[in-house]
DRENDREN-957045 format. One record per residue: residue number from 1; chain; x, y, z of N, C-alpha, C in turn. Coordinates in steps of 0.02 Angstrom, whole numbers. Each point is the difference from the previous one (the first is absolute). Layout:
REM residues N
<NUM "A" <X Y Z> <X Y Z> <X Y Z>>
...
//
This chain:
REM residues 66
<1 "A" <33 -292 262> <-63 16 -33> <-16 73 16>>
<2 "A" <-23 35 -51> <-18 71 9> <-72 11 -24>>
<3 "A" <-34 46 33> <-68 19 -19> <5 55 -53>>
<4 "A" <-38 -9 -55> <-4 50 -52> <-73 8 -21>>
<5 "A" <-13 50 -41> <-68 14 -23> <0 3 -76>>
<6 "A" <-37 -45 -31> <-7 3 -73> <-42 60 -18>>
<7 "A" <7 23 -62> <-43 54 -23> <-72 -22 8>>
<8 "A" <-42 42 25> <-70 -17 15> <-10 -17 73>>
<9 "A" <51 12 41> <-4 -8 73> <-7 -72 23>>
<10 "A" <31 -47 -36> <-2 -71 20> <66 -17 35>>
<11 "A" <-4 -12 66> <59 -17 39> <22 -71 -15>>
<12 "A" <66 -11 1> <27 -67 -6> <68 -2 34>>
<13 "A" <24 -61 11> <65 -10 32> <46 -33 -51>>
<14 "A" <60 27 -7> <47 -22 -51> <63 -27 33>>
<15 "A" <25 -55 -26> <64 -27 23> <55 44 -30>>
<16 "A" <28 43 41> <49 49 -25> <65 -32 -24>>
<17 "A" <11 -63 18> <61 -34 -24> <-4 -13 -75>>
<18 "A" <-59 4 -29> <-9 -14 -72> <3 62 -44>>
<19 "A" <9 59 30> <0 62 -39> <65 5 -41>>
<20 "A" <-9 12 -64> <56 12 -45> <12 74 -10>>
<21 "A" <-54 37 -17> <5 73 -10> <-62 35 27>>
<22 "A" <10 64 17> <-56 44 17> <11 64 -41>>
<23 "A" <-50 16 -41> <6 57 -47> <-58 48 9>>
<24 "A" <13 63 -18> <-52 50 -3> <-11 17 -73>>
<25 "A" <-62 -13 -26> <-11 4 -72> <-57 44 -24>>
<26 "A" <-34 45 29> <9 30 66> <-31 -41 57>>
<27 "A" <-45 -49 -16> <-24 -43 54> <57 -44 22>>
<28 "A" <-3 -23 63> <53 -44 25> <-14 -71 -23>>
<29 "A" <50 -30 -33> <-6 -68 -25> <53 -43 35>>
<30 "A" <-23 -53 34> <44 -47 32> <4 -62 -44>>
<31 "A" <60 -17 -22> <10 -59 -42> <34 -54 41>>
<32 "A" <-28 -60 -1> <28 -56 37> <48 -40 -45>>
<33 "A" <39 -43 31> <49 -40 -37> <-32 -46 -51>>
<34 "A" <-63 -17 10> <-34 -44 -48> <-35 39 -56>>
<35 "A" <10 66 -2> <-29 41 -52> <-67 30 15>>
<36 "A" <-32 -20 55> <-65 27 20> <10 73 21>>
<37 "A" <-46 43 -22> <4 72 16> <-62 21 39>>
<38 "A" <10 42 49> <-54 29 40> <6 76 -3>>
<39 "A" <-56 33 -16> <-3 73 5> <-28 15 69>>
<40 "A" <37 41 37> <-19 14 69> <-7 75 11>>
<41 "A" <-37 18 53> <-12 70 16> <59 33 35>>
<42 "A" <40 -39 36> <55 29 38> <55 25 -48>>
<43 "A" <31 56 16> <56 23 -41> <61 -46 9>>
<44 "A" <47 4 -47> <59 -42 1> <36 4 67>>
<45 "A" <11 60 26> <36 8 63> <-34 -37 58>>
<46 "A" <-67 -1 0> <-36 -35 53> <7 -75 -6>>
<47 "A" <-1 -26 -61> <10 -73 -10> <70 -19 25>>
<48 "A" <49 39 -18> <69 -13 21> <5 4 76>>
<49 "A" <-32 50 31> <2 6 73> <-30 -62 33>>
<50 "A" <-55 -25 -26> <-33 -59 29> <43 -63 -8>>
<51 "A" <33 -7 -56> <44 -57 -11> <58 3 50>>
<52 "A" <30 58 8> <56 7 47> <-23 -14 71>>
<53 "A" <-58 26 20> <-26 -12 68> <-13 -74 11>>
<54 "A" <-27 -34 -51> <-13 -72 6> <65 -38 8>>
<55 "A" <49 15 -41> <64 -36 4> <36 13 66>>
<56 "A" <-4 61 25> <30 14 65> <-33 -41 55>>
<57 "A" <-67 -4 -3> <-37 -39 50> <18 -74 -3>>
<58 "A" <7 -26 -60> <18 -71 -8> <70 -14 26>>
<59 "A" <47 43 -16> <69 -11 21> <11 14 74>>
<60 "A" <-44 39 31> <6 15 71> <-21 -60 42>>
<61 "A" <-42 -44 -28> <-24 -57 37> <-58 19 46>>
<62 "A" <-25 -48 38> <-57 14 43> <18 47 57>>
<63 "A" <-48 41 18> <9 46 57> <-6 -39 65>>
<64 "A" <26 28 53> <-4 -33 66> <-72 -13 17>>
<65 "A" <-14 -61 23> <-67 -18 21> <-43 -29 -56>>
<66 "A" <27 -5 -60> <-39 -29 -56> <16 -72 -9>>
//
């Protein structure tokens, strides 16, 4: 799950496993596998960075002491 900001400064959490595409049109549009689209404030590179960070954290497993 990644934190994003819809246009208008509304924060939400998105299941990044459902992302099909991320486009700059010039606003950033995240399209999910079910066809739902979200316009977000973050640039494409930031959305990609957050997805990669999330997936790395998931595949790394729990940290010591958790």
